[in-house]
N, CA, C, O and CB atoms as a CASP TS submission, in Angstrom:
PFRMAT TS
TARGET T0000
AUTHOR 0000-0000-0000
METHOD Language model
MODEL 1
PARENT N/A
ATOM      1  N   MET     1      57.445  98.548 -68.031  1.00  0.00           N
ATOM      2  CA  MET     1      58.638  97.990 -68.637  1.00  0.00           C
ATOM      3  C   MET     1      58.380  97.600 -70.085  1.00  0.00           C
ATOM      4  O   MET     1      59.272  97.725 -70.925  1.00  0.00           O
ATOM      5  CB  MET     1      59.122  96.787 -67.843  1.00  0.00           C
ATOM      6  N   LYS     2      57.175  97.130 -70.391  1.00  0.00           N
ATOM      7  CA  LYS     2      56.899  96.675 -71.760  1.00  0.00           C
ATOM      8  C   LYS     2      57.047  97.786 -72.798  1.00  0.00           C
ATOM      9  O   LYS     2      57.322  97.517 -73.967  1.00  0.00           O
ATOM     10  CB  LYS     2      55.501  96.100 -71.838  1.00  0.00           C
ATOM     11  N   ASP     3      56.864  99.036 -72.365  1.00  0.00           N
ATOM     12  CA  ASP     3      57.011 100.160 -73.290  1.00  0.00           C
ATOM     13  C   ASP     3      58.468 100.429 -73.649  1.00  0.00           C
ATOM     14  O   ASP     3      58.752 101.050 -74.673  1.00  0.00           O
ATOM     15  CB  ASP     3      56.399 101.407 -72.689  1.00  0.00           C
ATOM     16  N   TYR     4      59.384  99.965 -72.814  1.00  0.00           N
ATOM     17  CA  TYR     4      60.799 100.278 -72.998  1.00  0.00           C
ATOM     18  C   TYR     4      61.661  99.067 -73.336  1.00  0.00           C
ATOM     19  O   TYR     4      62.775  99.229 -73.833  1.00  0.00           O
ATOM     20  CB  TYR     4      61.329 100.925 -71.764  1.00  0.00           C
ATOM     21  N   HIS     5      61.170  97.857 -73.077  1.00  0.00           N
ATOM     22  CA  HIS     5      61.996  96.660 -73.244  1.00  0.00           C
ATOM     23  C   HIS     5      62.237  96.349 -74.724  1.00  0.00           C
ATOM     24  O   HIS     5      61.386  95.766 -75.397  1.00  0.00           O
ATOM     25  CB  HIS     5      61.333  95.459 -72.556  1.00  0.00           C
ATOM     26  N   CYS     6      63.400  96.745 -75.209  1.00  0.00           N
ATOM     27  CA  CYS     6      63.855  96.407 -76.551  1.00  0.00           C
ATOM     28  C   CYS     6      65.350  96.673 -76.621  1.00  0.00           C
ATOM     29  O   CYS     6      65.889  97.383 -75.772  1.00  0.00           O
ATOM     30  CB  CYS     6      63.083  97.221 -77.641  1.00  0.00           C
ATOM     31  N   CYS     7      66.011  96.133 -77.591  1.00  0.00           N
ATOM     32  CA  CYS     7      67.464  96.269 -77.697  1.00  0.00           C
ATOM     33  C   CYS     7      67.925  97.725 -77.761  1.00  0.00           C
ATOM     34  O   CYS     7      68.972  98.059 -77.207  1.00  0.00           O
ATOM     35  CB  CYS     7      67.955  95.532 -78.920  1.00  0.00           C
ATOM     36  N   ALA     8      67.180  98.578 -78.409  1.00  0.00           N
ATOM     37  CA  ALA     8      67.590  99.973 -78.577  1.00  0.00           C
ATOM     38  C   ALA     8      67.724 100.710 -77.247  1.00  0.00           C
ATOM     39  O   ALA     8      68.434 101.713 -77.182  1.00  0.00           O
ATOM     40  CB  ALA     8      66.597 100.697 -79.457  1.00  0.00           C
ATOM     41  N   THR     9      67.067 100.247 -76.187  1.00  0.00           N
ATOM     42  CA  THR     9      67.136 100.910 -74.884  1.00  0.00           C
ATOM     43  C   THR     9      68.116 100.228 -73.937  1.00  0.00           C
ATOM     44  O   THR     9      68.242 100.630 -72.780  1.00  0.00           O
ATOM     45  CB  THR     9      65.760 100.950 -74.248  1.00  0.00           C
ATOM     46  N   CYS    10      68.797  99.217 -74.408  1.00  0.00           N
ATOM     47  CA  CYS    10      69.730  98.446 -73.576  1.00  0.00           C
ATOM     48  C   CYS    10      71.122  99.082 -73.576  1.00  0.00           C
ATOM     49  O   CYS    10      71.548  99.672 -74.569  1.00  0.00           O
ATOM     50  CB  CYS    10      69.816  96.990 -74.075  1.00  0.00           C
ATOM     51  N   GLN    11      71.810  98.955 -72.464  1.00  0.00           N
ATOM     52  CA  GLN    11      73.157  99.517 -72.359  1.00  0.00           C
ATOM     53  C   GLN    11      74.171  98.784 -73.234  1.00  0.00           C
ATOM     54  O   GLN    11      75.258  99.309 -73.475  1.00  0.00           O
ATOM     55  CB  GLN    11      73.616  99.483 -70.919  1.00  0.00           C
ATOM     56  N   HIS    12      73.845  97.599 -73.709  1.00  0.00           N
ATOM     57  CA  HIS    12      74.760  96.819 -74.541  1.00  0.00           C
ATOM     58  C   HIS    12      74.532  97.016 -76.041  1.00  0.00           C
ATOM     59  O   HIS    12      75.284  96.483 -76.857  1.00  0.00           O
ATOM     60  CB  HIS    12      74.626  95.361 -74.203  1.00  0.00           C
ATOM     61  N   PHE    13      73.503  97.774 -76.402  1.00  0.00           N
ATOM     62  CA  PHE    13      73.165  98.010 -77.810  1.00  0.00           C
ATOM     63  C   PHE    13      74.149  98.983 -78.429  1.00  0.00           C
ATOM     64  O   PHE    13      74.447 100.027 -77.848  1.00  0.00           O
ATOM     65  CB  PHE    13      71.728  98.548 -77.949  1.00  0.00           C
ATOM     66  N   LYS    14      74.651  98.647 -79.595  1.00  0.00           N
ATOM     67  CA  LYS    14      75.619  99.490 -80.306  1.00  0.00           C
ATOM     68  C   LYS    14      75.152  99.672 -81.746  1.00  0.00           C
ATOM     69  O   LYS    14      74.785  98.704 -82.412  1.00  0.00           O
ATOM     70  CB  LYS    14      77.053  98.864 -80.263  1.00  0.00           C
ATOM     71  N   ALA    15      75.166 100.901 -82.220  1.00  0.00           N
ATOM     72  CA  ALA    15      74.804 101.221 -83.600  1.00  0.00           C
ATOM     73  C   ALA    15      76.005 101.851 -84.278  1.00  0.00           C
ATOM     74  O   ALA    15      76.623 102.767 -83.735  1.00  0.00           O
ATOM     75  CB  ALA    15      73.569 102.172 -83.661  1.00  0.00           C
ATOM     76  N   GLU    16      76.333 101.365 -85.456  1.00  0.00           N
ATOM     77  CA  GLU    16      77.453 101.912 -86.223  1.00  0.00           C
ATOM     78  C   GLU    16      77.000 102.210 -87.644  1.00  0.00           C
ATOM     79  O   GLU    16      76.287 101.419 -88.261  1.00  0.00           O
ATOM     80  CB  GLU    16      78.654 100.933 -86.228  1.00  0.00           C
ATOM     81  N   LYS    17      77.422 103.352 -88.149  1.00  0.00           N
ATOM     82  CA  LYS    17      77.117 103.719 -89.527  1.00  0.00           C
ATOM     83  C   LYS    17      78.282 103.261 -90.391  1.00  0.00           C
ATOM     84  O   LYS    17      79.426 103.660 -90.176  1.00  0.00           O
ATOM     85  CB  LYS    17      76.868 105.264 -89.675  1.00  0.00           C
ATOM     86  N   LYS    18      77.979 102.426 -91.362  1.00  0.00           N
ATOM     87  CA  LYS    18      78.992 101.906 -92.280  1.00  0.00           C
ATOM     88  C   LYS    18      78.602 102.289 -93.709  1.00  0.00           C
ATOM     89  O   LYS    18      77.506 102.800 -93.941  1.00  0.00           O
ATOM     90  CB  LYS    18      79.142 100.351 -92.137  1.00  0.00           C
ATOM     91  N   ALA    19      79.488 102.044 -94.649  1.00  0.00           N
ATOM     92  CA  ALA    19      79.226 102.383 -96.050  1.00  0.00           C
ATOM     93  C   ALA    19      77.978 101.666 -96.573  1.00  0.00           C
ATOM     94  O   ALA    19      77.258 102.202 -97.416  1.00  0.00           O
ATOM     95  CB  ALA    19      80.441 102.022 -96.920  1.00  0.00           C
ATOM     96  N   GLU    20      77.724 100.451 -96.067  1.00  0.00           N
ATOM     97  CA  GLU    20      76.569  99.656 -96.519  1.00  0.00           C
ATOM     98  C   GLU    20      75.280 100.083 -95.832  1.00  0.00           C
ATOM     99  O   GLU    20      74.195  99.664 -96.237  1.00  0.00           O
ATOM    100  CB  GLU    20      76.816  98.170 -96.263  1.00  0.00           C
ATOM    101  N   GLY    21      75.384 100.910 -94.797  1.00  0.00           N
ATOM    102  CA  GLY    21      74.212 101.342 -94.049  1.00  0.00           C
ATOM    103  C   GLY    21      74.441 101.171 -92.558  1.00  0.00           C
ATOM    104  O   GLY    21      75.573 100.968 -92.120  1.00  0.00           O
ATOM    105  N   MET    22      73.391 101.251 -91.792  1.00  0.00           N
ATOM    106  CA  MET    22      73.502 101.117 -90.343  1.00  0.00           C
ATOM    107  C   MET    22      73.683  99.651 -89.956  1.00  0.00           C
ATOM    108  O   MET    22      73.104  98.752 -90.567  1.00  0.00           O
ATOM    109  CB  MET    22      72.259 101.707 -89.648  1.00  0.00           C
ATOM    110  N   PHE    23      74.494  99.436 -88.934  1.00  0.00           N
ATOM    111  CA  PHE    23      74.786  98.105 -88.414  1.00  0.00           C
ATOM    112  C   PHE    23      74.507  98.135 -86.914  1.00  0.00           C
ATOM    113  O   PHE    23      75.100  98.935 -86.189  1.00  0.00           O
ATOM    114  CB  PHE    23      76.274  97.672 -88.719  1.00  0.00           C
ATOM    115  N   TYR    24      73.615  97.274 -86.447  1.00  0.00           N
ATOM    116  CA  TYR    24      73.231  97.222 -85.041  1.00  0.00           C
ATOM    117  C   TYR    24      73.674  95.897 -84.454  1.00  0.00           C
ATOM    118  O   TYR    24      73.456  94.843 -85.052  1.00  0.00           O
ATOM    119  CB  TYR    24      71.705  97.414 -84.871  1.00  0.00           C
ATOM    120  N   PHE    25      74.302  95.947 -83.272  1.00  0.00           N
ATOM    121  CA  PHE    25      74.701  94.700 -82.645  1.00  0.00           C
ATOM    122  C   PHE    25      74.727  94.838 -81.124  1.00  0.00           C
ATOM    123  O   PHE    25      74.718  95.942 -80.580  1.00  0.00           O
ATOM    124  CB  PHE    25      76.069  94.262 -83.161  1.00  0.00           C
ATOM    125  N   CYS    26      74.757  93.695 -80.460  1.00  0.00           N
ATOM    126  CA  CYS    26      74.809  93.627 -79.007  1.00  0.00           C
ATOM    127  C   CYS    26      76.249  93.400 -78.594  1.00  0.00           C
ATOM    128  O   CYS    26      76.856  92.395 -78.966  1.00  0.00           O
ATOM    129  CB  CYS    26      73.884  92.503 -78.454  1.00  0.00           C
ATOM    130  N   LYS    27      76.801  94.332 -77.824  1.00  0.00           N
ATOM    131  CA  LYS    27      78.181  94.198 -77.360  1.00  0.00           C
ATOM    132  C   LYS    27      78.316  93.029 -76.389  1.00  0.00           C
ATOM    133  O   LYS    27      79.360  92.378 -76.345  1.00  0.00           O
ATOM    134  CB  LYS    27      78.652  95.498 -76.693  1.00  0.00           C
ATOM    135  N   ARG    28      77.282  92.763 -75.621  1.00  0.00           N
ATOM    136  CA  ARG    28      77.331  91.690 -74.632  1.00  0.00           C
ATOM    137  C   ARG    28      77.275  90.318 -75.297  1.00  0.00           C
ATOM    138  O   ARG    28      78.095  89.446 -75.009  1.00  0.00           O
ATOM    139  CB  ARG    28      76.181  91.836 -73.637  1.00  0.00           C
ATOM    140  N   LEU    29      76.312  90.134 -76.178  1.00  0.00           N
ATOM    141  CA  LEU    29      76.144  88.840 -76.832  1.00  0.00           C
ATOM    142  C   LEU    29      77.095  88.649 -78.005  1.00  0.00           C
ATOM    143  O   LEU    29      77.440  87.521 -78.356  1.00  0.00           O
ATOM    144  CB  LEU    29      74.724  88.686 -77.306  1.00  0.00           C
ATOM    145  N   GLY    30      77.517  89.759 -78.609  1.00  0.00           N
ATOM    146  CA  GLY    30      78.493  89.696 -79.688  1.00  0.00           C
ATOM    147  C   GLY    30      77.937  89.360 -81.058  1.00  0.00           C
ATOM    148  O   GLY    30      78.673  88.855 -81.905  1.00  0.00           O
ATOM    149  N   TYR    31      76.668  89.622 -81.300  1.00  0.00           N
ATOM    150  CA  TYR    31      76.137  89.392 -82.634  1.00  0.00           C
ATOM    151  C   TYR    31      75.150  90.472 -83.047  1.00  0.00           C
ATOM    152  O   TYR    31      74.688  91.271 -82.232  1.00  0.00           O
ATOM    153  CB  TYR    31      75.474  88.039 -82.702  1.00  0.00           C
ATOM    154  N   GLU    32      74.844  90.470 -84.330  1.00  0.00           N
ATOM    155  CA  GLU    32      73.962  91.485 -84.900  1.00  0.00           C
ATOM    156  C   GLU    32      72.548  91.325 -84.355  1.00  0.00           C
ATOM    157  O   GLU    32      72.085  90.213 -84.099  1.00  0.00           O
ATOM    158  CB  GLU    32      73.956  91.398 -86.436  1.00  0.00           C
ATOM    159  N   THR    33      71.873  92.455 -84.184  1.00  0.00           N
ATOM    160  CA  THR    33      70.508  92.462 -83.684  1.00  0.00           C
ATOM    161  C   THR    33      69.733  93.575 -84.392  1.00  0.00           C
ATOM    162  O   THR    33      70.281  94.253 -85.261  1.00  0.00           O
ATOM    163  CB  THR    33      70.479  92.652 -82.136  1.00  0.00           C
ATOM    164  N   LYS    34      68.523  93.759 -84.044  1.00  0.00           N
ATOM    165  CA  LYS    34      67.690  94.860 -84.534  1.00  0.00           C
ATOM    166  C   LYS    34      67.255  95.674 -83.326  1.00  0.00           C
ATOM    167  O   LYS    34      67.179  95.149 -82.215  1.00  0.00           O
ATOM    168  CB  LYS    34      66.443  94.335 -85.349  1.00  0.00           C
ATOM    169  N   SER    35      66.972  96.936 -83.533  1.00  0.00           N
ATOM    170  CA  SER    35      66.618  97.808 -82.414  1.00  0.00           C
ATOM    171  C   SER    35      65.328  97.389 -81.711  1.00  0.00           C
ATOM    172  O   SER    35      65.154  97.678 -80.528  1.00  0.00           O
ATOM    173  CB  SER    35      66.483  99.226 -82.901  1.00  0.00           C
ATOM    174  N   SER    36      64.431  96.719 -82.412  1.00  0.00           N
ATOM    175  CA  SER    36      63.152  96.326 -81.820  1.00  0.00           C
ATOM    176  C   SER    36      63.158  94.930 -81.205  1.00  0.00           C
ATOM    177  O   SER    36      62.163  94.527 -80.603  1.00  0.00           O
ATOM    178  CB  SER    36      62.082  96.398 -82.857  1.00  0.00           C
ATOM    179  N   TYR    37      64.241  94.191 -81.339  1.00  0.00           N
ATOM    180  CA  TYR    37      64.312  92.845 -80.762  1.00  0.00           C
ATOM    181  C   TYR    37      64.289  92.924 -79.242  1.00  0.00           C
ATOM    182  O   TYR    37      64.632  93.951 -78.656  1.00  0.00           O
ATOM    183  CB  TYR    37      65.583  92.109 -81.241  1.00  0.00           C
ATOM    184  N   LYS    38      63.875  91.815 -78.604  1.00  0.00           N
ATOM    185  CA  LYS    38      63.823  91.722 -77.149  1.00  0.00           C
ATOM    186  C   LYS    38      64.501  90.436 -76.697  1.00  0.00           C
ATOM    187  O   LYS    38      64.232  89.361 -77.233  1.00  0.00           O
ATOM    188  CB  LYS    38      62.360  91.776 -76.642  1.00  0.00           C
ATOM    189  N   PHE    39      65.384  90.552 -75.706  1.00  0.00           N
ATOM    190  CA  PHE    39      66.059  89.398 -75.130  1.00  0.00           C
ATOM    191  C   PHE    39      65.927  89.456 -73.613  1.00  0.00           C
ATOM    192  O   PHE    39      65.720  90.531 -73.049  1.00  0.00           O
ATOM    193  CB  PHE    39      67.554  89.352 -75.558  1.00  0.00           C
ATOM    194  N   ASN    40      66.044  88.329 -72.960  1.00  0.00           N
ATOM    195  CA  ASN    40      65.930  88.269 -71.503  1.00  0.00           C
ATOM    196  C   ASN    40      67.111  88.912 -70.787  1.00  0.00           C
ATOM    197  O   ASN    40      67.019  89.196 -69.593  1.00  0.00           O
ATOM    198  CB  ASN    40      65.797  86.838 -71.060  1.00  0.00           C
ATOM    199  N   CYS    41      68.201  89.145 -71.478  1.00  0.00           N
ATOM    200  CA  CYS    41      69.394  89.727 -70.857  1.00  0.00           C
ATOM    201  C   CYS    41      69.349  91.252 -70.855  1.00  0.00           C
ATOM    202  O   CYS    41      70.355  91.891 -70.550  1.00  0.00           O
ATOM    203  CB  CYS    41      70.647  89.250 -71.581  1.00  0.00           C
ATOM    204  N   TRP    42      68.235  91.834 -71.180  1.00  0.00           N
ATOM    205  CA  TRP    42      68.072  93.278 -71.303  1.00  0.00           C
ATOM    206  C   TRP    42      68.498  94.008 -70.038  1.00  0.00           C
ATOM    207  O   TRP    42      68.018  93.701 -68.947  1.00  0.00           O
ATOM    208  CB  TRP    42      66.632  93.614 -71.629  1.00  0.00           C
ATOM    209  N   SER    43      69.401  94.975 -70.183  1.00  0.00           N
ATOM    210  CA  SER    43      69.848  95.848 -69.088  1.00  0.00           C
ATOM    211  C   SER    43      69.639  97.288 -69.534  1.00  0.00           C
ATOM    212  O   SER    43      70.445  97.815 -70.301  1.00  0.00           O
ATOM    213  CB  SER    43      71.360  95.581 -68.706  1.00  0.00           C
ATOM    214  N   PRO    44      68.575  97.934 -69.070  1.00  0.00           N
ATOM    215  CA  PRO    44      68.263  99.281 -69.557  1.00  0.00           C
ATOM    216  C   PRO    44      69.319 100.306 -69.183  1.00  0.00           C
ATOM    217  O   PRO    44      69.955 100.214 -68.133  1.00  0.00           O
ATOM    218  CB  PRO    44      66.930  99.723 -69.020  1.00  0.00           C
ATOM    219  N   ARG    45      69.492 101.285 -70.060  1.00  0.00           N
ATOM    220  CA  ARG    45      70.403 102.393 -69.784  1.00  0.00           C
ATOM    221  C   ARG    45      69.838 103.217 -68.625  1.00  0.00           C
ATOM    222  O   ARG    45      68.652 103.120 -68.309  1.00  0.00           O
ATOM    223  CB  ARG    45      70.611 103.283 -71.057  1.00  0.00           C
ATOM    224  N   GLU    46      70.685 104.021 -68.000  1.00  0.00           N
ATOM    225  CA  GLU    46      70.272 104.814 -66.837  1.00  0.00           C
ATOM    226  C   GLU    46      69.101 105.740 -67.139  1.00  0.00           C
ATOM    227  O   GLU    46      68.178 105.848 -66.331  1.00  0.00           O
ATOM    228  CB  GLU    46      71.437 105.630 -66.331  1.00  0.00           C
ATOM    229  N   GLU    47      69.122 106.411 -68.292  1.00  0.00           N
ATOM    230  CA  GLU    47      68.018 107.326 -68.613  1.00  0.00           C
ATOM    231  C   GLU    47      66.700 106.581 -68.823  1.00  0.00           C
ATOM    232  O   GLU    47      65.629 107.133 -68.568  1.00  0.00           O
ATOM    233  CB  GLU    47      68.354 108.136 -69.865  1.00  0.00           C
ATOM    234  N   ILE    48      66.772 105.348 -69.279  1.00  0.00           N
ATOM    235  CA  ILE    48      65.567 104.523 -69.445  1.00  0.00           C
ATOM    236  C   ILE    48      65.038 104.100 -68.081  1.00  0.00           C
ATOM    237  O   ILE    48      63.825 104.081 -67.869  1.00  0.00           O
ATOM    238  CB  ILE    48      65.866 103.275 -70.320  1.00  0.00           C
ATOM    239  N   LYS    49      65.925 103.762 -67.162  1.00  0.00           N
ATOM    240  CA  LYS    49      65.507 103.411 -65.794  1.00  0.00           C
ATOM    241  C   LYS    49      64.766 104.577 -65.155  1.00  0.00           C
ATOM    242  O   LYS    49      63.759 104.376 -64.477  1.00  0.00           O
ATOM    243  CB  LYS    49      66.730 103.016 -64.927  1.00  0.00           C
ATOM    244  N   LYS    50      65.258 105.790 -65.365  1.00  0.00           N
ATOM    245  CA  LYS    50      64.607 106.972 -64.806  1.00  0.00           C
ATOM    246  C   LYS    50      63.218 107.173 -65.405  1.00  0.00           C
ATOM    247  O   LYS    50      62.273 107.517 -64.695  1.00  0.00           O
ATOM    248  CB  LYS    50      65.466 108.214 -65.046  1.00  0.00           C
ATOM    249  N   LEU    51      63.101 106.956 -66.711  1.00  0.00           N
ATOM    250  CA  LEU    51      61.790 107.086 -67.362  1.00  0.00           C
ATOM    251  C   LEU    51      60.810 106.040 -66.831  1.00  0.00           C
ATOM    252  O   LEU    51      59.633 106.340 -66.633  1.00  0.00           O
ATOM    253  CB  LEU    51      61.932 106.948 -68.893  1.00  0.00           C
ATOM    254  N   MET    52      61.280 104.829 -66.602  1.00  0.00           N
ATOM    255  CA  MET    52      60.410 103.767 -66.080  1.00  0.00           C
ATOM    256  C   MET    52      59.987 104.091 -64.658  1.00  0.00           C
ATOM    257  O   MET    52      58.851 103.806 -64.280  1.00  0.00           O
ATOM    258  CB  MET    52      61.124 102.396 -66.126  1.00  0.00           C
ATOM    259  N   ASP    53      60.865 104.677 -63.865  1.00  0.00           N
ATOM    260  CA  ASP    53      60.534 105.052 -62.489  1.00  0.00           C
ATOM    261  C   ASP    53      59.479 106.145 -62.447  1.00  0.00           C
ATOM    262  O   ASP    53      58.653 106.168 -61.534  1.00  0.00           O
ATOM    263  CB  ASP    53      61.783 105.511 -61.749  1.00  0.00           C
ATOM    264  N   LYS    54      59.492 107.045 -63.410  1.00  0.00           N
ATOM    265  CA  LYS    54      58.514 108.130 -63.468  1.00  0.00           C
ATOM    266  C   LYS    54      57.102 107.617 -63.737  1.00  0.00           C
ATOM    267  O   LYS    54      56.127 108.181 -63.240  1.00  0.00           O
ATOM    268  CB  LYS    54      58.910 109.130 -64.542  1.00  0.00           C
ATOM    269  N   LYS    55      56.993 106.546 -64.523  1.00  0.00           N
ATOM    270  CA  LYS    55      55.675 105.997 -64.877  1.00  0.00           C
ATOM    271  C   LYS    55      55.037 105.350 -63.730  1.00  0.00           C
ATOM    272  O   LYS    55      53.925 104.836 -63.851  1.00  0.00           O
ATOM    273  CB  LYS    55      55.773 105.022 -65.991  1.00  0.00           C
TER
END
């Protein structure tokens, strides 16, 4: 799990390209984040769950 646990692999992570650059935020928490941040509310996407099961 430690290899995958970060905001970028979470189902609530959203990335948007804006004129100022990329904007990353958590749809669940409702605030800006970074792709490498880690929170206890992490819910991995389905493809990430499959990768973790393979390991």
